[in-house]
N, C-alpha and C positions, 0 to 999 in steps of 0.2 A: 412412499419416498421417489421421487424422480431420477431417473437414470440417464444415461446416454447409451444409446448401441452404435460401436462405433468399426465400419469393417476396413482394415490397415492395409497397405503398401498399394495406394490409390496413387496417384501421379497429381501433385498439388502443383497449380500455374495461378498468375493473376492478381489483383491486388487485392491487399487486406489493410482496412483501416485502423487507425487506434482512437480508441474514445479519451473523453477527458478524466482526470486522474482522479480516485480515489481516494488518493491519499493527497491531496490539493485540496479536492472540493470541501471534506466531511470537517476540517479544521477552519475554513472560509466560510463556511455554513455556522458554526460556533461562534466567529467572531461578529458574523450581522448581529447578535443578542448585545453586540455594545452598544447600539444606535436605537432608538425608537423609530428612525428614518426606515424608508424603503430598500431593501437592497437586490440588486438582480444580477445574478450570474448564468453566464451562456458556455457552450460547450462540456455540459453538466450530464456525468454518465447515465444513465436509465440502469441503476445497480439495487440487488437489496439494502446494501449498508447508506446507500443515499435515502431509500425509502424510508429506514427505519431510522435514522437519524430525523428527517422529516418529521415524522411520526413524534418523537420524541418533544422536537422545538413546539408541534401544535398543540401536543397537551401542556407544555408548560407557558401555554398563551400566544405564541407566536402566530400570526398567519403565515400559510406557506401555500404557495402555489407552483405545482412542477407540471410543465406540458412542452413537449418538443424538445428536450434539453435545455430549458430555460426554466430557471429554478429562482423565483423571485418571495422574499422573505420580509416580512415586517412587525418586527417587535415592539409596540409601541407600548403595548401592557402588556406583563406577563403576572400570572395568576398564583405561580408558587415557587419556591425556588429547591423543590426536590423532583427531580427527574422521576417517570416511573419505573420501577424496578424491574417488571416484564420487559419492559424495553429494551434499558440497560442491557437485562442481562445475554442481549443478542448481538451486543455492539461494542469493541473495544474501544473502538472512536469513541465512544460516547465519554470517557476519560476527559475529552476534549472541552467539554463543556465546566470544568471545574474553572481553568482562568475568567472566562467571559461570565459566567452568572456568580463570581466571588467580586469582581469587577462591579458589576450592575448591581446587585441585589445586597450583597455585602454578605451574603449566608449561600452552601450550599450542602446537602445532603444526599448522597447516593450509594447505592449498592458498589460492591466491586464489580467492573464492568466485564461482561463476558467475552465471546470471540472464538479464533481458533484455538485450538488445543496443541499448538506447539512448542508449549514450554511456559516457564512462571517469568511473568513482567512486572515487576515490582513498580507502585509507584512512590517509590519513596524517595526519587528525585525531582517529583512534582513536588511532594507535601512540604518536603525540607525547602526547596527554592520559594515556595509560598511561603512559609514560614518566614524567609529574610525580609518579606513584604510586610510585616505586622502580621498575618494571617494566625490564628487559633485553629489546629487542626486536632481532632476527637475521632482514633478509631473503634469505633464499636465492633469487638469481638471478632476483627479481622475480617470481616462483613459488609460491612457501611463505614462510610467515610464522612465525618462533619467536619467542615469550615466553614471560621467567621472570621470578619475583620471588621474594624469602626471605621478605619482609615487605612486605605493602602499605600504606601510611604517608600519610595523608590531607595533600591539599593545595589551595592555590589553582590552580587552573585557566581560563585563557583559552582558549576553543576558537578554534580558527585558521577555523573558521565555524559556524555554526547547523545543523550537520548533526543529524539526527535520530538516525540509529542509533550515532553517536559520543557522542550525549547519554546515551543508554539503554544503550550498553555502559559509558562511564563511571560512571553509576548503579550497573550492577549490581557493579564493580568496587570501589566507594565504599565500599557498604555495609557489607562485613567488613572495612573498613581498619581502621586505627590510626590514633584521631583525626579531626579533623573536614577534613571536603573542601568547598569552596567553587567551584563550576561557573559560570564568567560566559558570556555569549552560548551560553545553553544552548537548545536545541528547545522550544517551547512546546507542541506539539502534544497532540491529546486524548489520544491513543495513547498518548506522551511519559508525559501524567499518569497514565495507566491502569496504565503499569508501576510508578508509582511508589508510588501506594495500593492496589497489589499487594504490592508489596514492604514497606508499612508494615503491612499487613496481618500479613505474616510477622514482624514486629518490626522493622523498620529503621526510622531515625528521620530522615525526608526533610522537608523544608519549602521553602517557595517553588515546589512545582511549579504551571506554569501561566504562569511566571513567564521571563525571562532569568538569574534567579540561584538556584541551587538549594542548598541546604542540607545536610549530610549527616553526622550524626554516628556513627561506626563503631560498630556492637555485635561481640560476641562470637561470636552464631551468631543463625541463623533457624530458625523454626519453620513447619509446612506452614502451608497457609490454603485455601480456598475463594474463588473469585471469576467472576461473569458478564462476559464480555467484551463490551465497548460494541461497538457497533453500527460498520458500516463505510459510513463517510462517503464514499468513493471511490466503490463500489459505486451508495449512494444518487443522488450525482451524477450517476452515467451513467445510470441508471435515470428521472431527472427530464430530463435532455438528453434522452434516447430520447422519452421521452415526449412534449416538447415538437416535437423535430423531424417527429415522426409526427404531430400535431396531434391528439392523442390525448385521453382525459379518462380520466385513470388517477390513483389513488391511491397514492404510494409512502409504505408503514407501515415501522414499527419503525425511527427514525433518528430524529436530535438536531438539530435546524434549526438550533440553538446552533453548531456544528460545521460550519455551510453559510454563515455569516454573507453574506462576500464572493463565493459563488459565486450565491447566492438573488441579491444585488444587481445582480449581471451577470444573470440572468435577466430580472428586472425591467426592466433597461435596456434590453435587446434585444425589452421587450414582451411575455415569456412572461407567460400571464395564472396565475398560482398563489393556492392557499387555503393558508397556513402554520398547520399547528394545533399540538400540544403534541408530538406524536411521531411527524409524519407531513406530506407535503405533495401537497396535490393540483395535481396538472397538468390545466386546464381547456382546451376548444379555444379558440384565438386570439381574442380579440374586437377586436384592431386589427393589422393587417400586422407583421410582426417585422423590426425592424432594426440595421444592421451597427454595431458599437462596435469599442473598444478593447479585447481581453484581454489581462493579462499576470498571470500568475503571482510567487508570492512567498513569504515567511516566513510561519507560522501568526501571525496570522487572515487574512490576506491568502490568495486562490485560490492552492488546493493543484495542484502541478503536473500530479498525477495526473486533474485536472478536467478540463484544457484540452484534450487530442486529443478525444474525443467533441464537443467544441462546435466543432470546427471545422465538423462535418457539418450542426449546427445553424447556423450559418456562412451554409451553403447555399442555404437556404431565407428569408436575412433579406434585405432590400433595402439594396441599397449596399453599402459596404466595412468590412470586419472586418478589422482588424489584429491577430494573435496574436503575443504575444512570449514564448516560452518561453525563459528564461536560463540553467536548471539543465541542461539536458541537450543533448549538440549533435547527438544522435542521434534525437531525439525528432519529428521531420517523417517519420519513415518513411512515416504514413499518407497527408500528400500525395500523393506519386504514384500510390498505388491509389486516392485521390478523384478527381487529374485524370485517370485511366484511365475510369471514370463520369463525367466529363463535367463534374465541378466548376472553375471559372474561378479557380486559385489559382494565384499566386507566390510561391518561396521567394524571401526576399531576401536572407538568410543564412543558416549554420545553425540559427541562433536565431527567424528573424521568418518569417513568410509574412504575405500578404494574400490572402484568398479577396472576389470580387466575386460580388454576390447579386443574387436569385434564380435560381436554376438547377436544373432536373428530372435529378437522375442518372438513369442508367441502368446496369443489372444488368450484372454483370461478372465475368469466375472472376477472384477477388483471393486474396493471401496475407496472413497477419500474421507479424511478426517478435517482437512484445513482446506482453504481458496489455494494455494500455492499446487499444494499436492494432487487437487483436483487436474488443474491443469497440467502438471507434469505426467500425469495418469492419461489425460486426454492425447498426451504428445504420443508417449509410450504405444497407445492403443493404434493410433496411426501409421506406426510403422512396424508394428506386430503383424506376422501371419494369421489371416484370421479373422472373424471376428466376436469383440471384447465387449464387454458390459461394465459400466461405471458407474455404480450405486451412492447413493446421497451427493447429488452434484448439486442441491442446495448453495452447500459451500463454494461453489464454483458460480451461481447467480450473485452472492455476494461484491463480487468485485471482477466480473466479463459481463458487458453487454451483447446479448443475443449472438454468445460463440458460436454456435449450431449451424445459425446463419452464416455468418461470417467464413465457417469456413465449409461449409458446402458451394459458397460463391467460388472457392480456389481448386473445387474439386474433390473436398473430402465425402467418405460416406457417413454423414452421421445424424441419428436421427434421436427426439427426446420423446422418453415414455413417460407418462406421468401416471 
């Protein structure tokens, strides 16, 4: 397995560019299965999750070409409705194939998807919503799901939870359904909005994007479209946190600050010195001491769960107590034992809450990551630690960050990959 070797306490300065959004491109790739025409996506991140989704779609019969951040998909003829289990097991985002495959093929059979080990992520809300559109669902020993339908019919659907992927699956299934679909308690995230905008370019009739009530008027068919993927807000937040924790002078570019409102508010509350522009955030060396605060994630536009783990590292250099409440995933505090190994004064209060007391000087260690966001968190910890750290199992990081070591070296980090 690959690993990073990082020597900490280096001065970071310069500009770091944010790639296209992983959470936007995966559902949009899935949505391209809804038409036989060619779809062209630009600003696509070159990350493992995109490559895995492309492999899954190619196996289904789509023709996929990915060069220079440009992804071309033509699903003229799909040869089967069962994604390859060995690939599905690698990608949690493969669950996004349920809606478009059901709309296109009227049936889909797939194992429960894999992904990060950050806790149980039920697909009950997906299946309940699809049932409301007329689908028949069969769960085979809780390891495989079979969904089929004779005809999708629009309906009023109140989601059991404001799940991003359930909202996306339901939107994709509804655009070709007969009649009108009304989704209540819909997720409002920017990547959900991006999916809807892409589908509207394909000829769908979707209104209410960015609100909790989305209305979809079913159409007979969709055509191809071209679309530029939005920037990755999770990557942007982690780069901003990284720059703040290292007390650097770093300009984080190619982002939309409006997608980061609550995150930037928390940064300011911790006394992080920021300059916010139209498409960038400049992190300046601190003008006053960082302070601990209460950090709690929530539904958009509240703080995203993906932004929270790296903020635990920032808490270690802040004066006082920081309380972090991660309500969504019961195993998302896996980074805390590794930070404690490095010297962090942290106490896990329960599976969702942790208290961190700072400031504390972290010391380099050999550490291991188990999921994507934990991986980035440990990279930031290694960058501020005294000495040289080794981070193993960095294939998790490759799932969501493009050329991370190259980007970090460009702003002064001492980091190398060993395969």
